[in-house]
All heavy atoms as TSV, in Angstrom:
chain	resi	resn	atom	element	x	y	z
A	1	MET	N	N	47.162	-0.263	73.634
A	1	MET	CA	C	46.202	0.538	72.913
A	1	MET	C	C	45.682	-0.284	71.739
A	1	MET	O	O	46.456	-0.802	70.946
A	1	MET	CB	C	46.891	1.825	72.436
A	1	MET	CG	C	45.963	2.826	71.823
A	1	MET	SD	S	46.756	4.318	71.174
A	1	MET	CE	C	47.021	5.251	72.655
A	2	SER	N	N	44.380	-0.386	71.629
A	2	SER	CA	C	43.803	-1.207	70.569
A	2	SER	C	C	43.901	-0.500	69.219
A	2	SER	O	O	44.060	0.722	69.140
A	2	SER	CB	C	42.341	-1.523	70.895
A	2	SER	OG	O	41.565	-0.355	70.783
A	3	ASP	N	N	43.812	-1.293	68.161
A	3	ASP	CA	C	43.928	-0.754	66.812
A	3	ASP	C	C	42.813	0.247	66.506
A	3	ASP	O	O	43.039	1.270	65.869
A	3	ASP	CB	C	43.917	-1.870	65.783
A	3	ASP	CG	C	45.201	-2.688	65.808
A	3	ASP	OD1	O	46.223	-2.160	66.279
A	3	ASP	OD2	O	45.166	-3.835	65.340
A	4	SER	N	N	41.602	-0.071	66.959
A	4	SER	CA	C	40.487	0.831	66.667
A	4	SER	C	C	40.638	2.156	67.421
A	4	SER	O	O	40.271	3.209	66.907
A	4	SER	CB	C	39.155	0.171	67.004
A	4	SER	OG	O	39.109	-0.163	68.373
A	5	LEU	N	N	41.208	2.114	68.620
A	5	LEU	CA	C	41.425	3.341	69.380
A	5	LEU	C	C	42.486	4.213	68.714
A	5	LEU	O	O	42.339	5.435	68.635
A	5	LEU	CB	C	41.824	3.017	70.819
A	5	LEU	CG	C	42.014	4.213	71.747
A	5	LEU	CD1	C	40.729	5.001	71.859
A	5	LEU	CD2	C	42.472	3.742	73.101
A	6	LYS	N	N	43.533	3.587	68.196
A	6	LYS	CA	C	44.571	4.345	67.479
A	6	LYS	C	C	43.999	4.985	66.221
A	6	LYS	O	O	44.262	6.156	65.940
A	6	LYS	CB	C	45.742	3.429	67.124
A	6	LYS	CG	C	46.586	3.034	68.319
A	6	LYS	CD	C	47.738	2.187	67.900
A	6	LYS	CE	C	47.295	0.749	67.882
A	6	LYS	NZ	N	48.371	-0.220	67.795
A	7	ALA	N	N	43.214	4.238	65.483
A	7	ALA	CA	C	42.610	4.777	64.265
A	7	ALA	C	C	41.632	5.902	64.602
A	7	ALA	O	O	41.597	6.931	63.917
A	7	ALA	CB	C	41.894	3.678	63.498
A	8	LEU	N	N	40.865	5.729	65.668
A	8	LEU	CA	C	39.918	6.758	66.092
A	8	LEU	C	C	40.649	8.025	66.519
A	8	LEU	O	O	40.212	9.139	66.204
A	8	LEU	CB	C	39.044	6.223	67.222
A	8	LEU	CG	C	37.911	7.117	67.690
A	8	LEU	CD1	C	36.924	7.338	66.557
A	8	LEU	CD2	C	37.205	6.483	68.874
A	9	LEU	N	N	41.770	7.883	67.202
A	9	LEU	CA	C	42.563	9.032	67.623
A	9	LEU	C	C	43.101	9.792	66.414
A	9	LEU	O	O	42.997	11.029	66.345
A	9	LEU	CB	C	43.723	8.575	68.516
A	9	LEU	CG	C	44.678	9.661	68.989
A	9	LEU	CD1	C	43.989	10.585	69.960
A	9	LEU	CD2	C	45.895	9.024	69.616
A	10	ILE	N	N	43.634	9.087	65.440
A	10	ILE	CA	C	44.177	9.728	64.237
A	10	ILE	C	C	43.069	10.407	63.443
A	10	ILE	O	O	43.219	11.556	63.003
A	10	ILE	CB	C	44.949	8.701	63.392
A	10	ILE	CG1	C	46.229	8.283	64.133
A	10	ILE	CG2	C	45.280	9.257	62.015
A	10	ILE	CD1	C	46.973	7.145	63.511
A	11	VAL	N	N	41.947	9.742	63.259
A	11	VAL	CA	C	40.830	10.331	62.519
A	11	VAL	C	C	40.278	11.538	63.272
A	11	VAL	O	O	39.938	12.565	62.650
A	11	VAL	CB	C	39.735	9.276	62.251
A	11	VAL	CG1	C	38.468	9.918	61.727
A	11	VAL	CG2	C	40.239	8.231	61.278
A	12	GLY	N	N	40.206	11.461	64.592
A	12	GLY	CA	C	39.730	12.588	65.387
A	12	GLY	C	C	40.620	13.807	65.241
A	12	GLY	O	O	40.131	14.939	65.095
A	13	ILE	N	N	41.923	13.603	65.250
A	13	ILE	CA	C	42.843	14.720	65.070
A	13	ILE	C	C	42.726	15.291	63.657
A	13	ILE	O	O	42.761	16.511	63.474
A	13	ILE	CB	C	44.286	14.297	65.401
A	13	ILE	CG1	C	44.416	13.994	66.899
A	13	ILE	CG2	C	45.274	15.392	65.022
A	13	ILE	CD1	C	45.740	13.422	67.310
A	14	LEU	N	N	42.551	14.422	62.657
A	14	LEU	CA	C	42.358	14.909	61.284
A	14	LEU	C	C	41.088	15.746	61.169
A	14	LEU	O	O	41.069	16.776	60.480
A	14	LEU	CB	C	42.308	13.736	60.305
A	14	LEU	CG	C	43.643	13.081	59.994
A	14	LEU	CD1	C	43.428	11.819	59.162
A	14	LEU	CD2	C	44.560	14.038	59.270
A	15	ILE	N	N	40.027	15.350	61.862
A	15	ILE	CA	C	38.784	16.128	61.850
A	15	ILE	C	C	39.005	17.484	62.511
A	15	ILE	O	O	38.522	18.514	62.014
A	15	ILE	CB	C	37.640	15.335	62.517
A	15	ILE	CG1	C	37.235	14.172	61.621
A	15	ILE	CG2	C	36.445	16.235	62.826
A	15	ILE	CD1	C	36.271	13.192	62.244
A	16	LEU	N	N	39.751	17.513	63.619
A	16	LEU	CA	C	40.066	18.792	64.264
A	16	LEU	C	C	40.889	19.694	63.350
A	16	LEU	O	O	40.686	20.917	63.318
A	16	LEU	CB	C	40.824	18.557	65.572
A	16	LEU	CG	C	40.004	18.099	66.762
A	16	LEU	CD1	C	40.916	17.768	67.925
A	16	LEU	CD2	C	39.000	19.159	67.157
A	17	ILE	N	N	41.815	19.105	62.605
A	17	ILE	CA	C	42.624	19.887	61.660
A	17	ILE	C	C	41.722	20.507	60.591
A	17	ILE	O	O	41.839	21.700	60.284
A	17	ILE	CB	C	43.719	19.003	61.033
A	17	ILE	CG1	C	44.780	18.651	62.085
A	17	ILE	CG2	C	44.356	19.687	59.836
A	17	ILE	CD1	C	45.761	17.587	61.644
A	18	LEU	N	N	40.827	19.715	60.030
A	18	LEU	CA	C	39.905	20.240	59.017
A	18	LEU	C	C	38.961	21.285	59.598
A	18	LEU	O	O	38.640	22.286	58.942
A	18	LEU	CB	C	39.113	19.099	58.378
A	18	LEU	CG	C	39.900	18.185	57.448
A	18	LEU	CD1	C	39.031	17.024	56.992
A	18	LEU	CD2	C	40.424	18.961	56.264
A	19	TRP	N	N	38.515	21.075	60.834
A	19	TRP	CA	C	37.640	22.046	61.506
A	19	TRP	C	C	38.347	23.399	61.638
A	19	TRP	O	O	37.768	24.440	61.328
A	19	TRP	CB	C	37.229	21.523	62.874
A	19	TRP	CG	C	36.389	22.494	63.633
A	19	TRP	CD1	C	36.803	23.443	64.516
A	19	TRP	CD2	C	34.970	22.621	63.560
A	19	TRP	NE1	N	35.743	24.140	64.985
A	19	TRP	CE2	C	34.597	23.665	64.428
A	19	TRP	CE3	C	33.988	21.951	62.844
A	19	TRP	CZ2	C	33.277	24.046	64.590
A	19	TRP	CZ3	C	32.669	22.338	63.027
A	19	TRP	CH2	C	32.330	23.371	63.886
A	20	ASN	N	N	39.603	23.384	62.086
A	20	ASN	CA	C	40.345	24.628	62.249
A	20	ASN	C	C	40.651	25.283	60.904
A	20	ASN	O	O	40.691	26.510	60.812
A	20	ASN	CB	C	41.640	24.389	63.028
A	20	ASN	CG	C	41.373	24.307	64.506
A	20	ASN	OD1	O	40.834	25.224	65.090
A	20	ASN	ND2	N	41.749	23.196	65.112
A	21	LEU	N	N	40.849	24.487	59.868
A	21	LEU	CA	C	41.050	25.044	58.536
A	21	LEU	C	C	39.776	25.752	58.060
A	21	LEU	O	O	39.831	26.867	57.542
A	21	LEU	CB	C	41.446	23.935	57.556
A	21	LEU	CG	C	41.787	24.367	56.143
A	21	LEU	CD1	C	43.006	25.282	56.143
A	21	LEU	CD2	C	42.039	23.148	55.275
A	22	GLY	N	N	38.642	25.115	58.256
A	22	GLY	CA	C	37.364	25.734	57.896
A	22	GLY	C	C	37.067	26.966	58.734
A	22	GLY	O	O	36.550	27.966	58.228
A	23	ALA	N	N	37.392	26.913	60.018
A	23	ALA	CA	C	37.180	28.068	60.882
A	23	ALA	C	C	38.052	29.233	60.427
A	23	ALA	O	O	37.603	30.389	60.434
A	23	ALA	CB	C	37.488	27.704	62.334
A	24	GLY	N	N	39.279	28.950	60.032
A	24	GLY	CA	C	40.159	30.006	59.539
A	24	GLY	C	C	39.587	30.665	58.296
A	24	GLY	O	O	39.630	31.888	58.149
A	25	LEU	N	N	39.032	29.860	57.392
A	25	LEU	CA	C	38.408	30.404	56.181
A	25	LEU	C	C	37.202	31.262	56.549
A	25	LEU	O	O	37.039	32.375	56.038
A	25	LEU	CB	C	37.988	29.279	55.243
A	25	LEU	CG	C	37.224	29.698	53.990
A	25	LEU	CD1	C	38.104	30.572	53.094
A	25	LEU	CD2	C	36.717	28.487	53.250
A	26	TYR	N	N	36.370	30.760	57.450
A	26	TYR	CA	C	35.188	31.525	57.866
A	26	TYR	C	C	35.590	32.852	58.512
A	26	TYR	O	O	35.034	33.902	58.187
A	26	TYR	CB	C	34.331	30.700	58.824
A	26	TYR	CG	C	33.208	31.513	59.419
A	26	TYR	CD1	C	32.076	31.799	58.658
A	26	TYR	CD2	C	33.286	32.006	60.712
A	26	TYR	CE1	C	31.044	32.562	59.177
A	26	TYR	CE2	C	32.260	32.774	61.237
A	26	TYR	CZ	C	31.141	33.044	60.475
A	26	TYR	OH	O	30.132	33.811	60.988
A	27	TYR	N	N	36.548	32.804	59.430
A	27	TYR	CA	C	36.973	34.031	60.110
A	27	TYR	C	C	37.603	35.015	59.126
A	27	TYR	O	O	37.440	36.223	59.262
A	27	TYR	CB	C	37.954	33.729	61.232
A	27	TYR	CG	C	37.368	32.910	62.365
A	27	TYR	CD1	C	38.141	31.977	63.045
A	27	TYR	CD2	C	36.051	33.067	62.767
A	27	TYR	CE1	C	37.621	31.241	64.086
A	27	TYR	CE2	C	35.517	32.323	63.792
A	27	TYR	CZ	C	36.306	31.412	64.448
A	27	TYR	OH	O	35.784	30.682	65.476
A	28	MET	N	N	38.312	34.500	58.141
A	28	MET	CA	C	38.924	35.372	57.149
A	28	MET	C	C	37.843	36.123	56.353
A	28	MET	O	O	37.972	37.314	56.088
A	28	MET	CB	C	39.800	34.561	56.203
A	28	MET	CG	C	40.525	35.390	55.171
A	28	MET	SD	S	41.629	34.429	54.128
A	28	MET	CE	C	40.473	33.436	53.205
A	29	LEU	N	N	36.769	35.419	56.012
A	29	LEU	CA	C	35.704	36.046	55.241
A	29	LEU	C	C	34.798	36.924	56.107
A	29	LEU	O	O	34.342	37.983	55.657
A	29	LEU	CB	C	34.867	34.972	54.535
A	29	LEU	CG	C	35.602	34.145	53.476
A	29	LEU	CD1	C	34.702	33.027	52.978
A	29	LEU	CD2	C	36.065	35.021	52.344
A	30	ALA	N	N	34.528	36.507	57.337
A	30	ALA	CA	C	33.584	37.227	58.192
A	30	ALA	C	C	34.212	38.443	58.863
A	30	ALA	O	O	33.566	39.486	58.978
A	30	ALA	CB	C	33.025	36.283	59.253
A	31	ASP	N	N	35.457	38.342	59.305
A	31	ASP	CA	C	36.067	39.426	60.075
A	31	ASP	C	C	36.720	40.484	59.205
A	31	ASP	O	O	36.973	41.596	59.662
A	31	ASP	CB	C	37.115	38.874	61.042
A	31	ASP	CG	C	36.501	38.011	62.119
A	31	ASP	OD1	O	35.273	38.068	62.306
A	31	ASP	OD2	O	37.258	37.285	62.786
A	32	LYS	N	N	37.038	40.142	57.977
A	32	LYS	CA	C	37.671	41.057	57.027
A	32	LYS	C	C	38.952	41.697	57.592
A	32	LYS	O	O	39.201	42.882	57.438
A	32	LYS	CB	C	36.697	42.140	56.592
A	32	LYS	CG	C	35.429	41.573	55.982
A	32	LYS	CD	C	34.749	42.547	55.106
A	32	LYS	CE	C	33.412	42.094	54.624
A	32	LYS	NZ	N	33.227	40.779	54.192
A	33	GLY	N	N	39.749	40.889	58.300
A	33	GLY	CA	C	41.045	41.348	58.787
A	33	GLY	C	C	40.995	42.189	60.042
A	33	GLY	O	O	41.997	42.795	60.413
A	34	GLN	N	N	39.864	42.246	60.722
A	34	GLN	CA	C	39.738	43.092	61.913
A	34	GLN	C	C	40.183	42.394	63.196
A	34	GLN	O	O	40.472	43.066	64.177
A	34	GLN	CB	C	38.286	43.565	62.074
A	34	GLN	CG	C	37.771	44.347	60.882
A	34	GLN	CD	C	38.580	45.610	60.618
A	34	GLN	OE1	O	38.964	46.305	61.543
A	34	GLN	NE2	N	38.858	45.878	59.353
A	35	THR	N	N	40.208	41.065	63.207
A	35	THR	CA	C	40.590	40.334	64.422
A	35	THR	C	C	41.718	39.349	64.102
A	35	THR	O	O	42.093	39.160	62.947
A	35	THR	CB	C	39.397	39.549	65.003
A	35	THR	OG1	O	39.024	38.527	64.079
A	35	THR	CG2	C	38.206	40.456	65.278
A	36	LYS	N	N	42.218	38.723	65.146
A	36	LYS	CA	C	43.293	37.729	65.007
A	36	LYS	C	C	42.749	36.301	64.981
A	36	LYS	O	O	43.508	35.351	65.086
A	36	LYS	CB	C	44.270	37.864	66.179
A	36	LYS	CG	C	44.957	39.192	66.258
A	36	LYS	CD	C	46.152	39.172	65.375
A	36	LYS	CE	C	46.924	40.472	65.551
A	36	LYS	NZ	N	47.977	40.602	64.614
A	37	ARG	N	N	41.436	36.132	64.852
A	37	ARG	CA	C	40.859	34.790	64.911
A	37	ARG	C	C	41.352	33.904	63.774
A	37	ARG	O	O	41.554	32.703	63.968
A	37	ARG	CB	C	39.331	34.847	64.896
A	37	ARG	CG	C	38.760	35.478	66.142
A	37	ARG	CD	C	37.280	35.266	66.283
A	37	ARG	NE	N	36.504	35.760	65.161
A	37	ARG	CZ	C	35.182	35.629	65.064
A	37	ARG	NH1	N	34.502	35.030	66.023
A	37	ARG	NH2	N	34.535	36.092	64.027
A	38	THR	N	N	41.574	34.458	62.590
A	38	THR	CA	C	42.074	33.663	61.459
A	38	THR	C	C	43.458	33.122	61.766
A	38	THR	O	O	43.737	31.935	61.581
A	38	THR	CB	C	42.117	34.522	60.177
A	38	THR	OG1	O	40.811	35.003	59.903
A	38	THR	CG2	C	42.604	33.700	59.007
A	39	VAL	N	N	44.327	33.997	62.258
A	39	VAL	CA	C	45.699	33.582	62.580
A	39	VAL	C	C	45.693	32.537	63.688
A	39	VAL	O	O	46.416	31.533	63.616
A	39	VAL	CB	C	46.549	34.814	62.981
A	39	VAL	CG1	C	47.913	34.384	63.466
A	39	VAL	CG2	C	46.657	35.768	61.826
A	40	ASN	N	N	44.879	32.742	64.705
A	40	ASN	CA	C	44.813	31.777	65.811
A	40	ASN	C	C	44.310	30.419	65.337
A	40	ASN	O	O	44.843	29.375	65.743
A	40	ASN	CB	C	43.915	32.303	66.926
A	40	ASN	CG	C	44.510	33.499	67.634
A	40	ASN	OD1	O	45.715	33.726	67.579
A	40	ASN	ND2	N	43.670	34.283	68.278
A	41	SER	N	N	43.310	30.411	64.470
A	41	SER	CA	C	42.768	29.153	63.968
A	41	SER	C	C	43.790	28.402	63.120
A	41	SER	O	O	43.956	27.186	63.256
A	41	SER	CB	C	41.510	29.435	63.156
A	41	SER	OG	O	40.988	28.256	62.623
A	42	LEU	N	N	44.485	29.127	62.254
A	42	LEU	CA	C	45.475	28.475	61.406
A	42	LEU	C	C	46.704	28.042	62.199
A	42	LEU	O	O	47.338	27.037	61.872
A	42	LEU	CB	C	45.851	29.390	60.245
A	42	LEU	CG	C	44.699	29.690	59.274
A	42	LEU	CD1	C	45.153	30.648	58.193
A	42	LEU	CD2	C	44.139	28.424	58.679
A	43	THR	N	N	47.028	28.766	63.268
A	43	THR	CA	C	48.119	28.348	64.157
A	43	THR	C	C	47.771	27.040	64.861
A	43	THR	O	O	48.617	26.141	64.977
A	43	THR	CB	C	48.421	29.450	65.181
A	43	THR	OG1	O	48.760	30.645	64.491
A	43	THR	CG2	C	49.548	29.051	66.102
A	44	LYS	N	N	46.528	26.924	65.310
A	44	LYS	CA	C	46.083	25.665	65.931
A	44	LYS	C	C	46.155	24.516	64.928
A	44	LYS	O	O	46.542	23.402	65.275
A	44	LYS	CB	C	44.650	25.802	66.450
A	44	LYS	CG	C	44.519	26.653	67.664
A	44	LYS	CD	C	43.063	26.757	68.058
A	44	LYS	CE	C	42.842	27.834	69.096
A	44	LYS	NZ	N	41.412	28.017	69.375
A	45	ARG	N	N	45.791	24.794	63.667
A	45	ARG	CA	C	45.840	23.755	62.636
A	45	ARG	C	C	47.260	23.274	62.413
A	45	ARG	O	O	47.517	22.070	62.324
A	45	ARG	CB	C	45.268	24.281	61.320
A	45	ARG	CG	C	45.244	23.233	60.222
A	45	ARG	CD	C	44.886	23.826	58.884
A	45	ARG	NE	N	45.859	24.782	58.408
A	45	ARG	CZ	C	46.963	24.462	57.729
A	45	ARG	NH1	N	47.238	23.204	57.473
A	45	ARG	NH2	N	47.785	25.401	57.314
A	46	ILE	N	N	48.197	24.195	62.363
A	46	ILE	CA	C	49.596	23.814	62.168
A	46	ILE	C	C	50.095	23.012	63.363
A	46	ILE	O	O	50.777	21.999	63.199
A	46	ILE	CB	C	50.465	25.066	61.923
A	46	ILE	CG1	C	50.118	25.668	60.572
A	46	ILE	CG2	C	51.940	24.731	61.997
A	46	ILE	CD1	C	50.719	27.028	60.335
A	47	ALA	N	N	49.751	23.450	64.572
A	47	ALA	CA	C	50.180	22.732	65.778
A	47	ALA	C	C	49.604	21.316	65.811
A	47	ALA	O	O	50.309	20.358	66.158
A	47	ALA	CB	C	49.771	23.505	67.024
A	48	LEU	N	N	48.336	21.171	65.442
A	48	LEU	CA	C	47.726	19.841	65.407
A	48	LEU	C	C	48.372	18.963	64.340
A	48	LEU	O	O	48.579	17.767	64.557
A	48	LEU	CB	C	46.220	19.947	65.154
A	48	LEU	CG	C	45.373	20.402	66.335
A	48	LEU	CD1	C	43.956	20.724	65.866
A	48	LEU	CD2	C	45.350	19.338	67.410
A	49	SER	N	N	48.703	19.547	63.196
A	49	SER	CA	C	49.349	18.775	62.129
A	49	SER	C	C	50.723	18.279	62.566
A	49	SER	O	O	51.070	17.114	62.347
A	49	SER	CB	C	49.489	19.628	60.866
A	49	SER	OG	O	48.229	20.001	60.379
A	50	VAL	N	N	51.497	19.154	63.196
A	50	VAL	CA	C	52.824	18.760	63.682
A	50	VAL	C	C	52.690	17.696	64.764
A	50	VAL	O	O	53.438	16.704	64.771
A	50	VAL	CB	C	53.604	19.997	64.187
A	50	VAL	CG1	C	54.855	19.590	64.933
A	50	VAL	CG2	C	53.950	20.907	63.028
A	51	ALA	N	N	51.730	17.867	65.674
A	51	ALA	CA	C	51.522	16.879	66.736
A	51	ALA	C	C	51.125	15.525	66.153
A	51	ALA	O	O	51.593	14.479	66.617
A	51	ALA	CB	C	50.453	17.369	67.703
A	52	LEU	N	N	50.278	15.523	65.123
A	52	LEU	CA	C	49.863	14.264	64.496
A	52	LEU	C	C	51.047	13.575	63.820
A	52	LEU	O	O	51.226	12.360	63.969
A	52	LEU	CB	C	48.748	14.507	63.480
A	52	LEU	CG	C	48.241	13.275	62.751
A	52	LEU	CD1	C	47.652	12.273	63.727
A	52	LEU	CD2	C	47.217	13.670	61.701
A	53	ILE	N	N	51.865	14.330	63.115
A	53	ILE	CA	C	53.038	13.744	62.463
A	53	ILE	C	C	53.987	13.161	63.505
A	53	ILE	O	O	54.485	12.032	63.347
A	53	ILE	CB	C	53.748	14.790	61.588
A	53	ILE	CG1	C	52.877	15.111	60.369
A	53	ILE	CG2	C	55.116	14.298	61.140
A	53	ILE	CD1	C	53.332	16.316	59.589
A	54	LEU	N	N	54.233	13.900	64.579
A	54	LEU	CA	C	55.122	13.400	65.636
A	54	LEU	C	C	54.551	12.157	66.313
A	54	LEU	O	O	55.283	11.225	66.634
A	54	LEU	CB	C	55.397	14.494	66.659
A	54	LEU	CG	C	56.256	15.655	66.170
A	54	LEU	CD1	C	56.362	16.730	67.254
A	54	LEU	CD2	C	57.619	15.183	65.735
A	55	PHE	N	N	53.225	12.129	66.507
A	55	PHE	CA	C	52.595	10.952	67.104
A	55	PHE	C	C	52.755	9.735	66.204
A	55	PHE	O	O	53.073	8.640	66.689
A	55	PHE	CB	C	51.104	11.206	67.369
A	55	PHE	CG	C	50.371	9.970	67.805
A	55	PHE	CD1	C	50.550	9.454	69.071
A	55	PHE	CD2	C	49.523	9.309	66.937
A	55	PHE	CE1	C	49.894	8.302	69.472
A	55	PHE	CE2	C	48.861	8.165	67.312
A	55	PHE	CZ	C	49.047	7.654	68.597
A	56	VAL	N	N	52.558	9.910	64.908
A	56	VAL	CA	C	52.687	8.779	63.978
A	56	VAL	C	C	54.134	8.287	63.944
A	56	VAL	O	O	54.385	7.073	63.959
A	56	VAL	CB	C	52.170	9.164	62.580
A	56	VAL	CG1	C	52.530	8.108	61.551
A	56	VAL	CG2	C	50.668	9.382	62.607
A	57	VAL	N	N	55.090	9.207	63.909
A	57	VAL	CA	C	56.502	8.811	63.913
A	57	VAL	C	C	56.837	8.067	65.200
A	57	VAL	O	O	57.505	7.022	65.178
A	57	VAL	CB	C	57.414	10.039	63.714
A	57	VAL	CG1	C	58.854	9.714	64.001
A	57	VAL	CG2	C	57.264	10.584	62.312
A	58	LEU	N	N	56.372	8.576	66.341
A	58	LEU	CA	C	56.615	7.915	67.629
A	58	LEU	C	C	55.956	6.540	67.664
A	58	LEU	O	O	56.563	5.561	68.123
A	58	LEU	CB	C	56.094	8.769	68.779
A	58	LEU	CG	C	56.197	8.154	70.170
A	58	LEU	CD1	C	57.657	8.051	70.597
A	58	LEU	CD2	C	55.394	8.947	71.169
A	59	ALA	N	N	54.728	6.454	67.169
A	59	ALA	CA	C	54.018	5.174	67.174
A	59	ALA	C	C	54.708	4.142	66.294
A	59	ALA	O	O	54.782	2.963	66.654
A	59	ALA	CB	C	52.575	5.386	66.724
A	60	ILE	N	N	55.244	4.563	65.160
A	60	ILE	CA	C	55.981	3.631	64.304
A	60	ILE	C	C	57.263	3.199	65.001
A	60	ILE	O	O	57.623	2.019	65.001
A	60	ILE	CB	C	56.274	4.268	62.929
A	60	ILE	CG1	C	54.978	4.400	62.137
A	60	ILE	CG2	C	57.289	3.447	62.145
A	60	ILE	CD1	C	55.120	5.189	60.847
A	61	HIS	N	N	57.956	4.151	65.614
A	61	HIS	CA	C	59.222	3.846	66.296
A	61	HIS	C	C	59.017	2.900	67.478
A	61	HIS	O	O	59.822	1.997	67.711
A	61	HIS	CB	C	59.883	5.142	66.773
A	61	HIS	CG	C	61.223	4.930	67.383
A	61	HIS	ND1	N	61.385	4.778	68.747
A	61	HIS	CD2	C	62.449	4.827	66.834
A	61	HIS	CE1	C	62.664	4.590	68.998
A	61	HIS	NE2	N	63.337	4.625	67.854
A	62	GLN	N	N	57.929	3.085	68.217
A	62	GLN	CA	C	57.646	2.243	69.377
A	62	GLN	C	C	57.020	0.898	68.995
A	62	GLN	O	O	56.883	0.024	69.827
A	62	GLN	CB	C	56.700	2.969	70.343
A	62	GLN	CG	C	57.306	4.187	70.990
A	62	GLN	CD	C	58.422	3.830	71.945
A	62	GLN	OE1	O	58.396	2.805	72.615
A	62	GLN	NE2	N	59.424	4.690	71.987
A	63	GLY	N	N	56.603	0.761	67.740
A	63	GLY	CA	C	55.997	-0.491	67.298
A	63	GLY	C	C	54.503	-0.567	67.554
A	63	GLY	O	O	53.913	-1.628	67.427
A	64	TRP	N	N	53.879	0.562	67.919
A	64	TRP	CA	C	52.436	0.577	68.153
A	64	TRP	C	C	51.668	0.431	66.856
A	64	TRP	O	O	50.590	-0.158	66.837
A	64	TRP	CB	C	52.009	1.860	68.853
A	64	TRP	CG	C	52.638	2.077	70.194
A	64	TRP	CD1	C	53.139	1.125	71.035
A	64	TRP	CD2	C	52.869	3.330	70.834
A	64	TRP	NE1	N	53.655	1.715	72.157
A	64	TRP	CE2	C	53.500	3.062	72.065
A	64	TRP	CE3	C	52.607	4.644	70.494
A	64	TRP	CZ2	C	53.853	4.061	72.951
A	64	TRP	CZ3	C	52.950	5.638	71.379
A	64	TRP	CH2	C	53.573	5.352	72.599
A	65	ILE	N	N	52.216	1.002	65.780
A	65	ILE	CA	C	51.625	0.845	64.456
A	65	ILE	C	C	52.734	0.429	63.501
A	65	ILE	O	O	53.910	0.688	63.747
A	65	ILE	CB	C	50.926	2.126	63.946
A	65	ILE	CG1	C	51.903	3.299	63.848
A	65	ILE	CG2	C	49.747	2.489	64.800
A	65	ILE	CD1	C	51.297	4.561	63.253
A	66	THR	N	N	52.352	-0.238	62.431
A	66	THR	CA	C	53.345	-0.652	61.442
A	66	THR	C	C	52.934	-0.119	60.084
A	66	THR	O	O	51.770	-0.228	59.696
A	66	THR	CB	C	53.450	-2.189	61.369
A	66	THR	OG1	O	52.166	-2.730	61.116
A	66	THR	CG2	C	53.997	-2.755	62.652
A	67	PRO	N	N	53.882	0.465	59.346
A	67	PRO	CA	C	53.557	0.923	58.002
A	67	PRO	C	C	53.271	-0.275	57.108
A	67	PRO	O	O	53.863	-1.344	57.266
A	67	PRO	CB	C	54.815	1.664	57.549
A	67	PRO	CG	C	55.828	1.515	58.624
A	67	PRO	CD	C	55.235	0.761	59.744
A	68	HIS	N	N	52.342	-0.109	56.183
A	68	HIS	CA	C	51.959	-1.238	55.338
A	68	HIS	C	C	52.821	-1.373	54.105
A	68	HIS	O	O	52.712	-2.362	53.394
A	68	HIS	CB	C	50.478	-1.169	54.965
A	68	HIS	CG	C	50.073	0.113	54.324
A	68	HIS	ND1	N	50.365	0.423	53.046
A	68	HIS	CD2	C	49.389	1.166	54.822
A	68	HIS	CE1	C	49.892	1.606	52.756
A	68	HIS	NE2	N	49.291	2.088	53.825
A	69	GLY	N	N	53.649	-0.411	53.800
A	69	GLY	CA	C	54.620	-0.568	52.725
A	69	GLY	C	C	54.079	-0.431	51.336
A	69	GLY	O	O	54.400	-1.240	50.459
A	70	VAL	N	N	53.278	0.576	51.068
A	70	VAL	CA	C	52.776	0.806	49.716
A	70	VAL	C	C	53.964	1.129	48.810
A	70	VAL	O	O	54.815	1.949	49.141
A	70	VAL	CB	C	51.756	1.969	49.710
A	70	VAL	CG1	C	51.411	2.373	48.295
A	70	VAL	CG2	C	50.526	1.594	50.470
A	71	GLY	N	N	54.029	0.484	47.681
A	71	GLY	CA	C	55.091	0.734	46.721
A	71	GLY	C	C	56.312	-0.124	46.916
A	71	GLY	O	O	57.233	-0.090	46.102
A	72	ARG	N	N	56.377	-0.897	47.955
A	72	ARG	CA	C	57.513	-1.799	48.169
A	72	ARG	C	C	57.311	-3.082	47.391
A	72	ARG	O	O	56.196	-3.574	47.225
A	72	ARG	CB	C	57.657	-2.157	49.656
A	72	ARG	CG	C	58.082	-1.022	50.505
A	72	ARG	CD	C	58.325	-1.520	51.906
A	72	ARG	NE	N	58.540	-0.406	52.823
A	72	ARG	CZ	C	58.595	-0.535	54.128
A	72	ARG	NH1	N	58.422	-1.718	54.680
A	72	ARG	NH2	N	58.802	0.505	54.892
A	73	SER	N	N	58.396	-3.646	46.929
A	73	SER	CA	C	58.293	-4.925	46.260
A	73	SER	C	C	58.181	-6.017	47.322
A	73	SER	O	O	58.810	-5.943	48.378
A	73	SER	CB	C	59.507	-5.163	45.368
A	73	SER	OG	O	60.685	-5.157	46.151
A	74	PRO	N	N	57.398	-7.042	47.073
A	74	PRO	CA	C	57.243	-8.121	48.056
A	74	PRO	C	C	58.552	-8.857	48.280
A	74	PRO	O	O	59.313	-9.101	47.353
A	74	PRO	CB	C	56.190	-9.043	47.456
A	74	PRO	CG	C	55.949	-8.574	46.080
A	74	PRO	CD	C	56.591	-7.252	45.888
A	75	ALA	N	N	58.788	-9.182	49.518
A	75	ALA	CA	C	60.049	-9.875	49.883
A	75	ALA	C	C	59.914	-11.361	49.756
A	75	ALA	O	O	58.951	-11.983	49.877
A	75	ALA	CB	C	60.442	-9.508	51.292
């Protein structure tokens, strides 16, 4: 998997997370508690966030991506 494809995948998932967060806000204001669309949207956001975290942890463990070490002292 190329570096640009990995970055595009992560950015795409982040955009989906923000989209579902915005949709939840819109549904909360538009539906006024009459439907479950707000809960469904925020549930999708949480699921996407957990999936993204697990993907990043797996990618680091497999060596597909490497953390850059912000805050570490140079060796």
